Backbone bond lengths (Angstrom), bond angles and torsions (degrees), N, CA, C in turn:
res aa  C-N    CA-C-N  psi(-1)  N-CA   C-N-CA  omega(-1)  CA-C   N-CA-C  phi
1 M - - - 1.444 - - 1.521 108.76 -
2 N 1.298 116.04 134.16 1.461 121.09 179.57 1.520 110.23 -94.58
3 H 1.305 115.01 122.07 1.460 121.24 177.19 1.519 108.24 -109.57
4 K 1.313 114.74 156.33 1.452 120.53 177.57 1.527 108.56 -62.94
5 R 1.322 116.11 147.23 1.460 122.18 -179.38 1.523 109.52 -128.16
6 I 1.330 115.32 154.22 1.458 120.69 177.42 1.526 108.46 -143.41
7 H 1.318 115.73 141.64 1.461 121.01 176.44 1.533 107.87 -77.22
8 P 1.325 118.72 144.37 1.473 120.70 -178.55 1.527 114.13 -55.26
9 V 1.320 117.69 -37.14 1.472 120.34 -179.99 1.528 110.29 -63.89
10 D 1.331 116.57 -43.32 1.471 120.48 178.64 1.525 110.95 -65.14
11 L 1.321 116.14 -38.61 1.465 120.48 178.81 1.525 110.66 -62.68
12 M 1.309 116.68 -49.26 1.460 120.05 -175.78 1.534 112.05 -71.83
13 A 1.328 117.88 -23.49 1.466 120.94 176.55 1.518 110.96 -66.83
14 N 1.340 116.82 -27.37 1.465 121.48 -179.14 1.524 111.89 -110.50
15 E 1.324 117.07 22.59 1.459 121.92 -176.28 1.529 111.80 -64.09
16 T 1.328 115.46 137.38 1.463 122.48 173.42 1.522 108.40 -126.23
17 V 1.324 116.49 163.49 1.461 121.18 -178.02 1.529 111.80 -61.50
18 D 1.336 116.82 -36.50 1.464 119.60 -176.03 1.530 113.54 -97.02
19 M 1.350 116.75 11.69 1.463 121.01 178.31 1.531 109.23 -61.44
20 C 1.326 116.03 138.96 1.458 120.89 -176.65 1.527 110.51 -104.58
21 I 1.332 115.35 101.84 1.455 122.00 173.76 1.520 106.48 -107.07
22 L 1.325 116.22 123.10 1.470 121.90 -178.51 1.515 109.01 -109.45
23 D 1.327 115.99 114.32 1.461 122.85 179.29 1.526 108.16 -92.16
24 V 1.340 117.30 120.16 1.467 121.15 -176.07 1.532 112.18 -104.68
25 R 1.338 117.17 15.87 1.465 120.87 176.79 1.523 110.02 -76.84
26 T 1.322 116.32 172.20 1.465 120.32 177.88 1.530 109.16 -69.36
27 A 1.321 115.88 160.86 1.464 120.99 -179.82 1.519 111.45 -59.73
28 A 1.319 117.53 -38.83 1.463 120.94 -179.70 1.527 110.68 -64.70
29 E 1.320 117.95 -40.39 1.469 121.40 178.28 1.529 110.52 -64.70
30 V 1.331 116.43 -42.58 1.462 120.96 179.86 1.523 110.40 -65.92
31 N 1.329 117.55 -40.15 1.463 120.89 179.73 1.521 111.91 -66.24
32 A 1.326 117.40 -30.25 1.461 120.48 179.22 1.530 110.18 -69.51
33 A 1.322 117.15 -43.86 1.464 121.50 178.63 1.518 109.21 -169.76
34 G 1.317 115.92 136.54 1.459 120.52 179.36 1.513 110.88 -159.54
35 L 1.315 115.27 171.32 1.459 119.87 175.14 1.524 108.74 -78.12
36 P 1.327 118.04 141.15 1.462 120.06 179.47 1.535 111.27 -65.10
37 N 1.312 115.93 148.67 1.467 124.48 174.35 1.532 114.89 63.29
38 C 1.308 116.92 26.40 1.471 120.48 176.38 1.517 110.14 -85.14
39 L 1.315 114.35 152.12 1.459 119.10 165.85 1.516 105.94 -81.07
40 H 1.325 116.95 148.06 1.459 119.96 179.20 1.521 110.48 -130.27
41 I 1.321 115.11 117.10 1.463 121.97 172.24 1.523 105.77 -138.18
42 P 1.338 117.96 112.01 1.469 119.49 178.73 1.530 110.86 -57.81
43 L 1.318 116.13 145.75 1.466 121.70 -176.44 1.523 111.80 -52.85
44 H 1.324 117.53 -40.18 1.460 119.60 -176.84 1.533 112.77 -72.65
45 E 1.338 117.76 -8.23 1.470 121.88 176.90 1.531 111.94 -112.75
46 L 1.319 117.46 5.87 1.459 122.37 -171.03 1.527 112.64 -76.65
47 T 1.346 115.89 126.08 1.462 122.81 170.98 1.529 107.53 -138.90
48 A 1.319 116.60 156.15 1.460 120.83 178.95 1.528 110.77 -61.42
49 E 1.319 116.85 -40.27 1.466 120.93 179.99 1.523 111.01 -61.78
50 R 1.320 115.98 -43.43 1.465 119.08 -179.09 1.526 110.52 -65.77
51 V 1.312 117.45 -38.93 1.467 120.85 178.15 1.527 109.55 -61.43
52 Q 1.330 117.01 -47.10 1.466 120.76 179.89 1.525 111.00 -60.97
53 N 1.332 117.26 -42.27 1.462 121.05 179.33 1.528 111.54 -64.14
54 E 1.328 117.94 -42.51 1.470 121.91 179.58 1.527 111.03 -65.65
55 I 1.331 116.47 -41.27 1.465 120.29 178.90 1.520 109.95 -61.44
56 A 1.321 116.71 -45.59 1.463 120.95 179.72 1.526 111.45 -65.18
57 A 1.328 116.88 -42.80 1.461 121.05 -177.78 1.524 112.40 -66.00
58 K 1.320 117.53 -34.90 1.467 121.40 -176.87 1.525 112.75 -95.06
59 G 1.341 117.54 -1.70 1.462 120.96 178.13 1.522 113.82 67.10
60 K 1.304 116.23 36.59 1.468 121.07 -179.34 1.520 110.39 -91.77
61 N 1.331 115.43 158.34 1.459 122.01 174.86 1.522 107.10 -83.87
62 G 1.312 116.79 115.74 1.459 120.79 -175.88 1.513 114.78 -93.08
63 A 1.342 118.64 12.73 1.467 120.51 -179.94 1.523 111.10 -68.77
64 Q 1.326 116.24 -36.20 1.461 122.32 174.98 1.513 107.43 -127.85
65 I 1.330 115.60 133.26 1.459 120.54 176.49 1.523 107.04 -119.14
66 F 1.339 115.18 119.94 1.458 121.68 179.63 1.523 107.98 -94.39
67 L 1.316 117.15 121.05 1.463 122.85 -174.33 1.520 110.47 -97.79
68 L 1.325 116.16 129.91 1.456 123.15 -175.45 1.521 110.56 -127.95
69 C 1.333 116.08 136.94 1.461 121.79 171.09 1.525 107.06 -142.04
70 Q 1.320 118.41 -159.06 1.459 120.01 -177.46 1.525 112.38 -76.81
71 A 1.343 116.99 -47.18 1.466 119.56 -175.85 1.527 113.35 -126.07
72 G 1.311 118.13 -14.95 1.460 121.25 178.28 1.514 114.90 126.91
73 R 1.319 118.50 -26.42 1.461 119.89 -175.36 1.527 112.53 -68.74
74 R 1.327 117.94 -44.40 1.471 118.92 179.18 1.521 111.13 -65.16
75 A 1.334 118.00 -32.46 1.467 120.92 175.77 1.523 109.94 -64.23
76 E 1.326 117.23 -40.15 1.467 120.82 176.21 1.527 110.66 -62.84
77 M 1.333 116.56 -43.34 1.467 120.11 178.40 1.523 110.64 -62.37
78 A 1.329 116.99 -40.07 1.469 121.11 178.00 1.523 110.44 -63.42
79 A 1.334 116.94 -42.42 1.467 120.91 179.36 1.527 110.30 -62.54
80 E 1.316 116.89 -42.32 1.471 120.46 177.85 1.524 110.78 -64.18
81 Q 1.327 115.54 -40.48 1.462 120.72 -179.06 1.532 112.12 -67.02
82 L 1.335 117.54 -35.17 1.468 121.89 -176.30 1.529 113.53 -93.70
83 H 1.322 117.54 -13.21 1.462 121.53 -176.02 1.533 111.23 -55.09
84 G 1.333 115.48 126.52 1.457 121.69 178.01 1.520 114.43 81.48
85 K 1.325 117.68 -5.03 1.466 121.14 -178.49 1.523 112.33 -102.91
86 L 1.336 116.43 -11.33 1.463 121.26 179.57 1.518 109.01 -126.34
87 N 1.316 115.96 147.89 1.461 120.78 175.07 1.527 107.65 -90.43
88 A 1.348 114.79 65.41 1.452 120.82 -176.76 1.515 109.28 -152.44
89 E 1.334 115.28 152.83 1.453 120.27 173.88 1.528 107.32 -84.24
90 L 1.331 116.73 126.31 1.459 121.96 179.36 1.527 108.52 -95.82
91 V 1.335 115.97 125.19 1.461 121.65 -177.53 1.530 108.03 -125.57
92 I 1.319 116.06 127.41 1.468 121.56 -179.32 1.526 109.08 -90.60
93 I 1.316 116.13 131.50 1.462 121.03 176.46 1.527 106.81 -81.68
94 E 1.337 115.39 112.68 1.469 122.05 -175.09 1.524 111.82 -58.29
95 G 1.312 116.05 129.35 1.460 120.54 174.70 1.511 114.81 78.71
96 G 1.344 117.67 -5.73 1.459 121.92 176.64 1.526 113.59 57.27
97 M 1.330 115.12 -150.10 1.463 121.26 -177.97 1.520 111.63 -64.44
98 N 1.318 117.56 -28.27 1.470 119.28 176.63 1.524 109.95 -59.37
99 A 1.332 117.38 -45.04 1.470 121.64 179.00 1.525 111.25 -70.48
100 V 1.326 117.22 -35.39 1.470 120.74 177.83 1.528 109.26 -61.01
101 K 1.333 116.64 -46.73 1.473 120.56 179.96 1.519 111.36 -64.22
102 Q 1.331 117.46 -41.74 1.468 121.12 179.37 1.528 111.72 -64.85
103 S 1.342 115.90 -26.56 1.460 120.50 -179.14 1.524 112.61 -86.52
104 N 1.336 116.49 1.69 1.474 122.55 179.01 1.523 112.77 57.96
105 I 1.321 116.46 37.28 1.464 121.75 175.69 1.525 107.32 -80.80
106 P 1.340 118.36 133.61 1.470 120.26 -178.72 1.536 111.54 -59.08
107 L 1.319 115.44 136.04 1.467 122.15 -178.05 1.511 110.53 -114.05
108 A 1.316 114.48 156.69 1.460 121.24 172.40 1.522 106.20 -98.30
109 E 1.327 116.55 104.12 1.462 120.61 178.41 1.511 107.59 -96.63
110 K 1.331 115.02 116.28 1.456 119.97 -170.40 1.525 113.74 -102.44
111 G 1.296 116.78 -35.63 1.457 117.22 -171.30 1.506 112.41 -145.55
112 K 1.304 113.55 -154.23 1.461 120.00 -176.45 1.527 111.00 -68.58
113 K 1.302 114.06 155.97 1.460 119.86 176.24 1.525 108.15 -72.10
114 V 1.304 115.14 142.68 1.461 120.60 179.26 1.518 107.74 -128.33
115 I 1.305 115.51 151.07 1.455 119.88 176.28 1.524 107.50 -73.22
116 P 1.339 118.18 127.20 1.472 120.11 179.73 1.526 111.70 -57.33
117 L 1.314 115.60 151.33 1.457 122.02 -175.65 1.527 112.08 -55.74
118 E 1.322 117.84 -41.90 1.466 120.28 -178.97 1.525 111.31 -60.90
119 R 1.333 117.39 -40.36 1.474 120.40 177.35 1.519 110.85 -68.92
120 Q 1.332 117.66 -37.78 1.462 120.27 177.23 1.527 110.82 -59.12
121 I 1.330 116.00 -40.00 1.466 120.91 179.39 1.527 110.31 -64.63
122 R 1.332 117.08 -45.34 1.471 119.73 179.51 1.518 111.40 -63.49
123 I 1.327 117.17 -39.86 1.468 121.08 178.34 1.526 110.10 -63.02
124 A 1.338 116.47 -48.24 1.470 120.30 -178.76 1.520 111.16 -62.62
125 A 1.319 117.31 -44.87 1.466 120.55 -179.57 1.525 110.39 -62.98
126 G 1.309 117.13 -45.37 1.461 120.93 179.46 1.512 112.21 -61.04
127 L 1.336 116.58 -45.30 1.468 119.85 178.72 1.527 111.93 -62.76
128 L 1.326 117.06 -41.75 1.467 119.83 179.72 1.532 111.54 -64.85
129 V 1.317 117.63 -37.91 1.467 120.59 177.10 1.530 109.83 -64.57
130 V 1.327 117.20 -46.73 1.474 120.84 179.32 1.524 110.47 -61.68
131 I 1.316 117.61 -44.47 1.468 121.18 179.08 1.524 110.06 -60.29
132 G 1.338 117.13 -43.74 1.471 120.54 178.92 1.515 112.18 -60.80
133 V 1.329 116.59 -41.89 1.472 120.29 179.95 1.524 110.74 -68.51
134 V 1.328 117.74 -45.80 1.470 121.17 -179.45 1.528 110.59 -62.06
135 L 1.333 116.77 -49.34 1.471 119.45 179.83 1.521 111.64 -65.29
136 G 1.335 117.02 -36.16 1.464 120.92 178.06 1.518 111.91 -65.96
137 T 1.317 116.28 -34.02 1.466 120.94 -179.32 1.526 111.69 -76.81
138 W 1.342 117.43 -44.32 1.458 120.01 -172.00 1.529 115.59 -104.06
139 I 1.291 119.19 -17.81 1.478 120.60 -177.13 1.520 110.99 -110.00
140 D 1.329 116.07 -66.06 1.469 120.69 -176.06 1.522 108.53 -155.35
141 P 1.323 118.42 133.25 1.460 120.63 -179.29 1.534 113.88 -59.20
142 G 1.303 118.49 -19.03 1.458 121.91 178.16 1.526 112.99 -61.80
143 F 1.339 116.61 -23.30 1.464 120.24 179.27 1.523 112.71 -70.32
144 Y 1.350 117.45 -16.21 1.462 119.67 174.92 1.533 110.50 -60.07
145 A 1.328 116.62 -25.30 1.467 120.88 179.13 1.531 111.17 -60.01
146 L 1.340 116.81 -33.26 1.469 119.89 178.42 1.530 110.42 -58.48
147 S 1.331 116.51 -46.04 1.470 120.33 178.17 1.519 110.59 -62.89
148 G 1.333 116.71 -39.80 1.468 120.42 178.70 1.517 112.33 -64.44
149 I 1.318 116.42 -41.07 1.466 120.64 -179.90 1.532 110.31 -64.42
150 I 1.322 116.34 -41.51 1.469 119.74 178.00 1.527 109.48 -63.84
151 G 1.324 117.68 -40.96 1.463 121.25 177.36 1.515 112.02 -60.64
152 V 1.328 116.56 -42.67 1.469 120.69 177.46 1.529 110.18 -63.88
153 G 1.342 116.39 -41.40 1.464 120.44 179.02 1.520 112.13 -63.08
154 L 1.333 116.75 -40.99 1.466 120.26 178.14 1.524 111.11 -66.68
155 T 1.319 116.17 -38.44 1.465 120.01 177.51 1.529 109.98 -64.21
156 F 1.329 116.68 -45.52 1.469 121.98 177.75 1.533 110.17 -57.82
157 A 1.343 116.38 -45.64 1.467 120.46 -179.58 1.525 110.83 -63.90
158 G 1.321 116.78 -38.47 1.462 120.12 179.37 1.513 113.10 -67.01
159 I 1.338 116.27 -37.89 1.463 120.55 -178.18 1.527 111.86 -77.15
160 T 1.333 116.71 -44.68 1.468 120.61 -173.34 1.524 113.90 -95.48
161 D 1.327 117.31 -16.00 1.462 123.00 -174.24 1.526 111.50 63.91
162 I 1.333 115.60 26.30 1.465 122.67 174.26 1.518 106.43 -120.30
163 C 1.318 117.76 125.60 1.457 121.27 -175.04 1.525 110.66 -121.10
164 P 1.330 117.28 98.77 1.467 119.61 178.22 1.529 112.88 -57.79
165 M 1.339 118.09 -37.42 1.459 120.47 178.35 1.527 109.87 -63.08
166 G 1.326 117.10 -39.57 1.459 121.14 178.20 1.518 111.98 -63.96
167 M 1.327 115.86 -40.52 1.468 119.72 178.10 1.527 110.65 -63.71
168 L 1.332 116.18 -38.10 1.463 121.04 179.02 1.526 110.71 -69.52
169 I 1.319 117.71 -46.42 1.464 121.47 -179.33 1.526 110.71 -64.52
170 A 1.322 118.04 -33.96 1.474 120.97 178.91 1.513 111.67 -61.32
171 K 1.324 117.11 -26.13 1.476 121.39 179.80 1.541 112.99 -89.79
172 A 1.334 116.83 -1.08 1.463 120.63 -178.60 1.527 110.12 -65.64
173 P 1.339 117.23 150.83 1.469 120.91 -175.62 1.525 114.33 -57.85
174 W 1.326 119.23 -35.35 1.465 120.50 -179.27 1.530 112.29 -71.92
175 N 1.336 117.89 -11.44 1.460 121.21 177.09 1.517 112.13 -100.35
176 K 1.294 117.61 11.10 1.481 121.51 179.70 1.500 110.44 -87.57
């Protein structure tokens, strides 16, 4: 499904106090750096009801909802998930926080730096492959299956753009 898109510079040029920007990154990513006055609901907790409640609670204009993530894919997933469930135009912020940072838009940096979710996934996948190879070599060849399973999971994520490992890591305590 094709949703309307906007570049971060164009968005911020028309910024209003009641503009509704919904950040769907993990809490740790948002705490590291985010746009000021955004609503925050992680993608894995996103529901239409929760969006409506947050908009009402924060006094935002819900006619247009601008969706933000790290690079754009989670914003697309959020738009697909919310499509037809809200009486609002869903607009994806092109390039996500990566584009916001490149555009030198002022950020609200709240806490410690965190490793972005995409890097966490690559680290976890790489470690699991290495562990599978090491255990398969020195303990039991059956451990090679671990590396194979991770390879299948990465292939699945590449083809479908759905990453079960990413969904699991997003729920980890350090990403809260």
